KOLMIVO-868989 format. One line per 3 residues: number of its first residue (from 1); their letters; for each residue x, y, z of N, C-alpha, C, O. Coordinates in steps of 0.1 Angstrom, whole numbers. Atoms other than C-alpha are relative to their C-alpha. Example, Ala and Ser with C-alpha at 12.3 -4.5 7.8 and 13.67 -1.06 7.14 Angstrom:
BEGIN
1	as	9 -12 0 123 -45 78 9 12 0 19 12 7 | -9 -11 0 137 -11 71 -8 11 8 -3 22 9
//
This chain:
BEGIN
1	mvt	2 3 -14 428 -977 41 -9 -12 2 -18 -14 -5 | 8 12 -4 416 -1010 56 -3 1 15 6 5 22 | 4 -2 -14 397 -1010 89 -3 -13 6 -10 -22 0
4	fts	4 12 -8 395 -1037 115 -5 5 14 -2 16 18 | 6 -4 -13 375 -1036 147 0 -12 10 -2 -24 5 | 1 10 -11 376 -1056 180 -6 6 12 0 15 18
7	dsl	8 -7 -10 349 -1047 205 -1 15 -5 -6 17 -16 | 1 -14 4 351 -1008 204 13 5 -5 15 17 -7 | -14 -4 4 388 -1008 194 1 0 -15 -3 -11 -21
10	vce	-1 -1 15 394 -997 158 15 1 -4 23 8 2 | -13 -1 6 425 -1002 137 -1 3 -15 -8 -5 -22 | 0 -3 14 430 -985 104 14 -2 -5 24 4 0
13	ryi	-13 3 6 458 -997 82 3 9 -13 -6 9 -21 | -4 -8 12 476 -974 57 14 -5 -4 23 -7 4 | -12 5 5 504 -987 35 8 12 -6 4 18 -16
16	lgp	-8 -12 3 531 -960 32 14 -2 -3 20 -12 2 | -14 1 2 565 -954 19 5 -9 -11 -3 -18 -15 | -5 8 11 587 -970 -8 1 -15 3 1 -23 -6
19	lev	-1 14 -4 590 -1002 12 -13 -5 5 -14 -16 11 | 14 4 -2 552 -1004 17 -1 -5 15 -4 -17 18 | 1 3 -14 552 -1003 55 -15 2 4 -22 11 0
22	nty	13 -1 -6 520 -1009 74 0 10 11 7 8 21 | 2 -10 -11 512 -977 94 -14 -2 5 -24 -3 -3 | 13 2 -6 484 -981 118 -5 12 9 3 17 16
25	lvy	6 -9 -8 460 -957 134 -10 -8 9 -19 -14 4 | 7 9 -9 445 -973 165 -7 9 10 -1 18 16 | 8 -9 -10 417 -957 187 -13 -8 4 -18 -16 -3
28	ekg	14 4 -4 386 -965 207 -10 9 -5 -8 21 -5 | 11 -9 5 354 -953 192 -4 10 10 -8 6 22 | 4 -11 -9 345 -920 207 10 6 9 8 16 16
31	ske	-11 -4 -9 378 -916 225 8 12 -7 8 13 -19 | -8 -11 5 400 -885 221 15 -4 0 24 5 -3 | -14 5 -1 432 -906 225 2 -10 -12 -6 -19 -14
34	ail	-3 9 11 448 -923 195 15 -4 0 23 3 6 | -13 5 1 479 -943 187 4 -1 -15 -4 -8 -22 | -5 0 14 498 -938 154 13 -9 1 23 -5 6
37	idp	-11 10 -1 521 -968 149 8 0 -13 3 -2 -24 | -10 0 11 552 -965 126 -4 8 -12 -7 2 -23 | 4 -9 12 543 -935 104 12 0 -10 22 6 -8
40	ade	-11 3 9 564 -946 74 3 11 -10 13 11 -17 | -2 -11 10 560 -915 52 -11 11 3 -20 9 11 | 10 -10 0 540 -883 48 -13 -6 -7 -12 -13 -16
43	sqt	13 4 6 503 -889 41 -10 10 3 -15 12 15 | 10 -9 -2 478 -862 36 -13 -7 4 -21 -2 12 | 12 8 -3 450 -888 37 0 -4 14 -11 -2 21
46	lan	0 4 -14 461 -901 71 -1 13 9 -8 12 19 | 1 -13 -8 466 -865 84 -14 5 1 -19 9 11 | 14 -4 0 431 -856 73 -9 -8 9 -18 -3 15
49	ris	8 9 -8 417 -886 90 2 3 15 -8 3 23 | -3 -4 -14 434 -877 123 -7 12 4 -13 14 15 | 6 -13 -2 421 -842 120 -16 -2 1 -22 4 10
52	eld	14 3 0 386 -855 112 -5 -6 13 -16 -3 18 | 4 7 -13 385 -877 143 2 9 12 -2 5 23 | -1 -10 -11 395 -847 164 6 -5 13 0 -3 24
55	fav	-6 5 -12 419 -864 188 7 11 8 11 21 2 | -7 -9 -8 434 -845 217 13 -5 5 22 2 9 | -12 7 -4 461 -871 225 4 -9 -12 -4 -16 -17
58	lti	-5 9 11 483 -888 198 13 -5 4 23 3 5 | -13 6 -3 510 -912 208 5 -6 -13 -1 -15 -19 | -6 6 11 533 -920 179 10 -11 5 21 -8 10
61	flt	-8 11 -5 546 -954 188 8 -7 -11 3 -10 -21 | -9 6 9 576 -967 170 4 -14 5 10 -15 16 | -3 14 -4 580 -1005 171 15 -2 1 20 -11 8
64	hgh	-15 1 0 617 -1001 163 5 12 -7 -2 20 -12 | -6 -12 5 642 -976 150 5 0 -15 13 8 -18 | -4 0 14 646 -985 113 -7 11 -8 -18 14 -6
67	adh	5 -11 7 642 -957 88 -13 -1 -7 -21 8 -8 | 13 2 7 614 -972 68 -12 1 8 -23 3 3 | 11 -1 -9 592 -971 99 -2 14 6 -11 16 14
70	lqg	0 -13 -7 599 -935 110 1 12 -9 2 23 -5 | -2 -11 10 602 -914 78 -11 10 1 -8 22 -2 | 10 -10 0 569 -897 84 -2 6 14 -11 14 16
73	vey	2 -5 -14 574 -889 121 0 15 1 -10 21 7 | -1 -15 -2 584 -852 118 -12 6 -8 -16 17 -4 | 11 -6 7 556 -846 93 -12 0 9 -19 10 10
76	frs	11 1 -9 530 -858 118 2 8 12 -8 14 18 | -3 -9 -11 547 -840 146 -3 14 -3 -8 22 5 | 2 -14 4 545 -808 127 -15 3 -2 -20 14 1
79	rfp	15 -2 2 508 -813 118 -7 0 13 -18 6 14 | 7 2 -12 499 -823 153 9 3 12 16 -7 17 | -10 -4 -10 520 -804 179 -2 -8 14 8 -8 21
82	fak	2 7 -13 504 -824 208 4 -14 -1 4 -21 9 | -4 14 1 517 -857 194 13 -2 8 22 7 8 | -12 4 -7 543 -875 215 6 -13 -6 -1 -23 -8
85	vai	-7 11 6 569 -899 200 5 -9 11 12 -5 20 | -4 10 -10 575 -931 220 7 -12 -6 3 -17 -16 | -8 11 5 602 -957 215 8 -6 12 9 0 22
88	saa	-8 6 -11 623 -981 236 13 7 2 18 14 -7 | -12 -6 -3 654 -970 253 11 -5 -9 20 3 -13 | -11 6 8 676 -993 233 0 5 -15 11 7 -20
91	dap	1 -5 14 663 -980 199 -1 15 -1 0 20 -12 | 1 -15 0 660 -943 209 11 6 -7 9 16 -14 | -11 -6 8 695 -935 196 -1 -1 -15 5 7 -22
94	mll	1 2 14 685 -947 162 -7 12 -7 -5 14 -19 | 8 -11 6 662 -917 157 10 11 -4 7 19 -13 | -10 -11 1 693 -894 159 11 -3 -10 19 6 -13
97	dpa	-12 5 7 718 -914 138 -4 -7 -13 -9 -18 -13 | 4 6 13 713 -921 100 7 -13 -2 2 -22 -9 | -6 13 1 738 -949 103 -7 -11 8 -9 -22 3
100	lnl	7 9 -8 720 -966 131 -14 -3 -5 -18 -15 -5 | 13 3 5 686 -962 115 0 -5 -14 -11 -7 -20 | -3 5 13 700 -973 82 -5 9 -12 -5 4 -23
103	svf	5 -9 10 686 -943 63 11 4 -10 8 7 -22 | -11 -3 9 721 -937 48 0 -10 -12 6 -7 -22 | 0 10 10 715 -969 28 -13 1 -9 -15 -7 -18
106	lgg	14 0 6 679 -959 17 -2 13 -8 -14 16 -10 | 2 -11 9 685 -928 -4 2 14 6 1 24 -1 | -2 -13 -7 690 -900 22 0 -2 15 -9 -9 20
109	piv	-1 2 -14 699 -896 58 -13 6 7 -18 17 3 | 11 -4 -8 671 -892 83 4 2 15 10 -7 21 | -4 -3 -14 677 -874 116 -13 6 7 -18 16 2
112	lrp	12 -5 -7 647 -869 140 4 7 13 15 5 18 | -1 -5 -14 643 -850 172 -1 -11 9 -7 -22 6 | 0 11 -10 647 -871 203 -15 -4 3 -24 4 2
115	adq	13 5 -4 617 -892 215 -5 8 12 3 13 20 | 6 -7 -12 593 -876 240 -2 -10 11 -2 -6 23 | 2 10 -10 588 -909 258 8 -12 -2 8 -17 -14
118	ilk	-9 12 1 612 -937 265 -8 -12 6 -12 -11 18 | 8 11 -4 594 -971 268 8 -11 6 20 -13 2 | -6 12 -5 602 -1002 288 -10 -11 1 -22 -8 0
121	end	8 11 -2 588 -1036 293 -12 2 9 -10 7 20 | 12 -1 -8 552 -1037 306 -5 14 2 -15 16 10 | 6 -13 1 546 -1000 300 -13 -2 -8 -15 -12 -14
124	tir	13 0 7 511 -992 286 -2 12 -8 3 23 -5 | 5 -12 7 496 -969 260 -15 -2 -1 -20 -12 -5 | 15 1 -1 459 -961 264 -7 8 -11 -2 18 -16
127	tga	10 -8 8 431 -951 241 -14 -4 6 -18 -15 6 | 13 2 -7 398 -947 260 2 -10 11 11 -8 19 | -1 10 -10 392 -977 282 10 -11 -3 12 -20 5
130	heg	-9 10 5 416 -998 262 15 3 3 19 14 0 | -13 -2 -3 451 -1002 275 9 -10 -6 8 -22 -4 | -9 9 7 478 -1016 253 12 -3 8 18 6 13
133	llk	-11 5 -7 506 -1036 269 12 -1 -9 11 -7 -20 | -12 1 8 542 -1032 256 9 -11 5 11 -13 17 | -9 10 -3 565 -1061 254 13 1 -9 12 4 -20
136	svs	-13 -1 7 602 -1061 244 2 -13 -8 1 -24 -3 | -3 11 9 609 -1084 214 13 3 -8 12 10 -18 | -13 -4 6 646 -1082 204 2 -10 -12 -5 -20 -14
139	ght	-4 9 11 663 -1098 174 0 6 -13 8 3 -22 | 0 -8 13 653 -1076 145 8 13 3 17 16 -5 | -9 -11 -6 667 -1046 165 1 -4 15 -6 -12 20
142	tgg	-2 3 -14 680 -1046 200 -12 3 9 -16 -4 18 | 11 -6 -8 650 -1026 213 -14 -1 -6 -22 7 -3 | 13 1 6 621 -1038 193 -11 -3 10 -8 -9 20
145	mil	11 2 -9 587 -1037 210 -13 -4 -8 -15 0 -19 | 14 3 5 552 -1051 204 -10 7 9 -7 9 21 | 11 -6 -8 519 -1036 215 -12 -9 0 -17 -13 -11
148	vfp	10 11 -1 493 -1060 228 -13 6 5 -14 12 16 | 14 -3 -5 455 -1053 230 -8 -13 -1 -4 -22 -8 | 9 12 2 427 -1078 234 -4 -1 -14 -9 9 -20
151	gmv	4 2 14 421 -1092 200 10 4 -10 9 1 -22 | -9 -6 10 451 -1074 184 14 0 6 16 2 18 | -14 -2 -4 489 -1074 186 8 6 -12 7 1 -24
154	fcg	-7 -7 11 511 -1050 166 15 -3 2 21 0 12 | -13 7 -1 544 -1067 159 12 7 -7 23 2 -6 | -11 -5 8 565 -1044 137 6 -10 -9 -1 -17 -16
157	dtl	-7 9 9 591 -1064 119 5 -12 7 15 -18 3 | -4 12 -7 593 -1093 143 -6 -12 -6 1 -22 -10 | 8 11 5 566 -1116 130 -8 4 -12 -15 14 -11
160	fag	8 -3 12 551 -1117 95 -9 -13 -3 -7 -23 4 | 8 12 5 525 -1140 78 10 -10 -7 15 -7 -18 | -9 10 6 546 -1171 72 15 3 1 23 -4 -6
163	svg	-14 -3 0 579 -1155 81 3 7 13 -6 10 22 | -4 -8 -11 599 -1136 107 9 12 -5 13 11 -17 | -8 -12 4 619 -1103 106 14 -4 -3 19 -14 2
166	rsd	-14 1 3 654 -1100 93 8 1 13 5 10 22 | -8 -1 -12 681 -1105 119 15 3 -4 24 2 5 | -14 -2 4 712 -1096 98 4 15 0 15 18 -5
169	fpg	-4 -14 -1 711 -1059 104 7 2 13 7 -6 22 | -6 -2 -13 732 -1043 132 -10 0 11 -21 5 11 | 9 1 -11 717 -1052 165 -10 -12 -1 -17 -15 8
172	gna	9 11 2 699 -1082 151 6 -13 5 18 -14 6 | -5 13 -6 701 -1118 165 -11 -10 -3 -22 -9 3 | 10 9 4 682 -1147 150 -5 -8 12 -17 -11 13
175	kdl	5 8 -12 681 -1168 182 -8 8 9 -18 3 14 | 9 -8 -8 668 -1139 202 -13 3 -6 -23 3 1 | 12 -2 7 642 -1132 176 -10 -11 2 -22 -9 6
178	tkd	9 11 0 627 -1166 175 -4 -4 15 -15 -8 18 | 3 2 -14 630 -1170 213 -11 10 5 -20 5 12 | 10 -10 -5 611 -1138 220 -14 -1 -7 -24 1 -1
181	isg	13 2 6 584 -1145 194 -7 -12 7 -19 -11 10 | 6 11 -6 579 -1179 210 -5 3 14 -16 -1 18 | 3 -2 -14 579 -1166 246 -10 12 2 -17 12 12
184	kif	8 -12 -2 561 -1132 241 -12 2 -10 -21 10 -7 | 11 -1 9 538 -1136 211 -8 -13 -1 -20 -13 1 | 7 13 1 530 -1173 207 -6 -4 14 -15 -12 14
187	sls	5 3 -13 523 -1174 245 -13 8 2 -20 5 12 | 12 -7 -1 494 -1150 240 -12 -8 -5 -10 -17 -13 | 12 6 5 458 -1161 234 -1 5 -15 5 15 -19
190	dri	1 -3 14 448 -1161 197 -6 14 -2 -15 18 5 | 5 -14 3 444 -1126 182 6 3 -14 15 -4 -19 | -5 -4 13 450 -1108 149 14 6 2 17 13 11
193	vfp	-14 -5 0 487 -1101 142 1 10 -11 -1 7 -23 | -2 -10 10 494 -1068 125 15 3 -1 21 9 7 | -14 -1 2 529 -1069 111 4 13 -7 -4 21 -11
196	ghg	-5 -12 6 551 -1041 98 0 0 -15 0 11 -21 | 1 1 14 549 -1053 62 -10 -12 -3 -10 -22 4 | 8 12 5 525 -1076 43 -14 -1 7 -17 7 15
199	pet	13 2 -5 491 -1090 52 0 -3 15 9 -8 21 | 2 4 -14 477 -1095 87 -1 -15 1 -4 -22 -10 | 1 15 -2 477 -1130 101 -6 -2 14 -12 7 20
202	sis	5 3 -14 468 -1146 135 11 -8 7 19 -15 1 | -10 8 -8 488 -1161 163 -2 -15 -2 8 -22 -4 | 3 14 2 471 -1195 158 5 -4 -14 11 -15 -15
205	eek	-5 4 13 480 -1195 121 15 -1 0 20 -10 -6 | -14 0 0 516 -1187 127 5 -12 9 16 -18 6 | -4 12 -8 519 -1213 155 -2 -13 -7 6 -22 -5
208	nsn	2 12 7 505 -1239 132 7 -2 -13 10 -13 -18 | -6 1 14 523 -1231 99 12 8 -3 18 6 -13 | -11 -8 3 551 -1207 102 13 -9 -1 16 -16 9
211	pff	-11 9 2 582 -1225 88 12 2 9 21 -6 9 | -12 -3 -8 606 -1208 112 -2 -7 14 7 -6 23 | 3 6 -13 590 -1228 141 -5 -14 -3 -11 -17 -13
214	dap	6 14 2 582 -1265 146 -15 1 1 -21 6 10 | 14 -1 0 546 -1268 136 -7 -14 3 -1 -24 -2 | 6 -12 -8 522 -1271 154 9 3 12 14 -5 19
217	ftv	-8 -6 -11 540 -1249 179 -8 -2 13 -20 1 14 | 6 1 -13 533 -1256 216 9 7 9 21 6 9 | -8 -8 -10 544 -1233 244 4 -9 11 10 -5 21
//
């Protein structure tokens, strides 16, 4: 576990699953509301941590519907019956279809129960006094979403340190991906970028040096 803080907002990073997905537990200190982002596999350590912090509300936010980011969903749902799974309308069908979520290509089909909450642009997810804003960023999948907090942005597989997400899967589109990164991530003030794989970075770093964009990038 690696921990980051911004004001009273805490982000704990856990690397889970065979594809080493970054799973994040986000919460305000002292709050009973938490957000679990992309639970990629079962994790007793993470489950124990959620129990230790004694949350009453747990939103399982899925940045997109690929299997490597949702393999642990039902494990955490069973451990915490109050948990609610949230995903965009466009990617929601991927939870139910192993071909759409690509799990048929990753060693075994994954079929989840339907999402509890369907998300749209400018919806919010709250923990304590902190309200995270959701933005649609397509191109890796049709319905990819990012979650924006002051000081932090959780990008799933859209933007990485020095790279961008793949756009060659079904529903992917390279032009849409770079357009939405430019318009919806690079337009934000500088903050830590928490990607779906690999190390964290910052918006300023990616604007200045990401090879998929003209550097330095200007909005």
